[in-house]
C-alpha angles and dihedrals in degrees: 000000000000126000127229119211110212121202111196117184090333096310116118116229132166128229126183114217113232105159105303100343126137140110127264124254114208141155127237118320120270135185113289142172126236093248145324114319122225111260144174117260110272122244114275130189128223106269118246123240091258101040114127117241090218102240120184110224118219116255135203096213097078094249113164145147110274106181114211103213090190089074118090128257102223124224105166119196122255115231123182090346097311147058118264113232089238087065096050116121112262114251090220090064098051093086138013137210090251090059094044090053087059091052093042108033086153094060122117092192135009122200114205113187125168108207101202120312097305107043135062125185119198120191114188117188110209129204095247098046118133121241092213115129088224094061114083121231116257110261139166118196119197117189128188104223103174143354123193144116113330091242094053096045093047092046090053092048095046092049093054092043091053090050092048092050089057096045103039106038129113127217112302093027098281113146116247119262115290092023119108128175115196123209110262110270096030112153088002091292121128094224132006134173141154126224135166112276133200110312091014096285113136120260119205115213110204135182122189125174148161103226094271107044132022139194127214118206139175125213128196134172144197133194122006091136090140088072089073087082091064114113088234098070141263123000090252091057092049091050096044099041105030114017107034097046087062092051092049090054091050091049091048090058092062094076 
């Protein structure tokens, strides 16, 4: 039986892996609902020829979605046609250690650090990681960018996506390298795309919602080079087609 050292906001804790066990790591409490509210289907757009269907590739590491039902399902109030920032979901309650253990069963340690109310940094240490000072630590940063009515959030996303399709498209309508547009609804999100971020690292643009309100998030990562030893392929392939699809589904369950 292996042991998983869990670092939550700088405080060291220990968690023994027995299947999907583990405690949750969250920030301060925030307003929640008792469960998902019934809603009308959100607006979707006709997928483009090159849009990805969002397929989860099988893995041999035991990675899976482990939904932590102790986390809230957010349904922030609408005031004057929008959602006040004080009512935004807290980033520290978007995921839990229990859920992250399901995504990273091969981790030896998981750092879970809320950085204010709108940012969460997750730092999984994996068994094959290098100890070289020149190799960055593994990290995933999730940032809440906006929360509002579903119509307003989707309209803003769709406007930018339409502009990007015009600006960053090769002949025949194929997105330029490192850009991916997923079909609406992929991995239970409402919108999902990948674009180059600062320094060339990919930035995931995500929208989740409940039919009334929606949240737009960005997700970036660093490190994870040890995943290149996976039989599946490069570390980027493992992240994009095995690990991140699980995280997207977990995020989508929060609204």
